[in-house]
N, C-alpha and C positions, 0 to 999 in steps of 0.2 A: 362405505366399507365392510364387508362383510369377510369376519374373519371363521374356520373352522379349526378347532384344538381336537388333536388324533394321541388316542395312548391305545396300548391293546385289549382294555376289558371295559374302559369307558365308565367306571366306578371311582377312579382313586386319582390320578394325572390329570386327567383331559378334563375332568368340571372344575375340580379345583382350580385348575387354567379360565375355563369359560368365568368361574365366578367371580375371577379375580379383574381380569378384562372387564366383563362388564361392571366392576364394582369403582372402577379406574375410569368409566367410558363414561361415566352418570355421576362421577365427582366434577370429572374436568368438560362435563358439556357437551361430551363428541357423541354424533350420532355412530355409531358401531355396533351391529349387527355380531353376534357372538354367539356359538352354536361350540357342541363336542359332541365328539361322538369315539367308537374303539372301530379298532381292527375288526377285532373277533368279535363271535354272536352271544359271548358267555355267560353275556347281563345285558341285555337284552328286554328294556321293561324293566329293570332295575332300577332304583335309589341307589345315590354314591355311597361309598360304604363307610361305615359309620367315624372310622378314624380322618377320613373324607371328611366328611359333615362337619366332627368336632374341631376340628385343627381351622379349618377356614371359618366355620363360627366366633372362635377365640378370637379372629381379627375384622371381628363385623362383614362376610362376606358368608351370604344365604345361599349353600346348593343342595338342602335338604331337596328342593322341591324339582332339582332334574330327574330328568328318565332318558338311564341310557336305551345307544342306537348304536349300531352297527352300519362303519363306512360304508358310501355306495361308488358309484362312477359318475354318478348325477351330481354329486357334490362340488367333485369340477365346475359344474357349471353356472351354480348356485354361491360360490364364494371367489374372492378375491383372493385372499392368503387363508392357506390351511400351513397350521404350525403342527407338528411333530415332535413327540417326545423322546423319542432314541431311535435307532437307526433303526433299529426293524419294522417301527412303525413308516416309518422314514419308504425304504422299500417296499413295502406289501402294498402303501401308499403311491408310489409314483408306478405298482405294479399294473395299479390300474387304467394306469393315464393311457386317454386314445393318443395322443400328442404333445409337442412340446411343448403346448401354452398349458399346457394340462400339467405339466413336470415342473413349469416354472414357476406357480402357485406354490409348491410346497418347499416347505422350509423347512430346518428342525429351529425347535423355539430356540431354546441357547444361543444360538450363534449369532445374538441380539446384544448376551452381554459378554458370550464369550465368541466374537468375529472369525467365523471359517473353525470354528475349533469341531466343529461338529460335536460336541457335548452331551451326551445321552441324560434328562432328568431321569433319577436310579427310582425304580420300583418298589414304591414303599410296601404292597401290599404283603408281604412275607415277615417285614421287621415292625422294628417296634414302634411306639407314640413318637418317636422323635425324628424319626426320618419321615414320617407327616410335614412334624416345621418343617425339618430342614427342607421338602419338596415343596412346601408352602416359599417358602422365604427365598428359592430360586426363584423360584414362575412368577413373583413377587419383581423382584430383580429382572428379568424379560421383560415383563407386563410394562415396567418403567422405561428400558430400553426402547422398546416398541413404540409405545406413545412419543417418544422421541425420535426415534426412525421415522414419525411418519407423520407426525402432526406438529413436529418443527417448536419443540416446548423451549 
């Protein structure tokens, strides 16, 4: 299975989600390809935001080596599931879908923990360090619920 995480700039939420999902797949011995990207091109080629790296590292998840990239319509062909962090990302991604099959791959990540709620993962970019921890905890729980839903734990 191939899963893509999507946020706005690909330096805070989506790299944290990518790192969490990769770590959990490794620990569980599950063959899961995970990547992340942003809907905007603000941070293409950059590493994740330092507070994202620090918060993830505090939980044993290394995301320091990841490099930002922008979402492309080709991602619909490469990935089985595309997980967006908020409604804006969701709308931006489905706008690039060329058919219903592409749209059906796009899901809000927190719907795994809070079904049909379409809750947003808050963007911690402008907030305090605690915001990054809060986001990490939301994504960690969503990852656990994702693995239960797709790998029948």
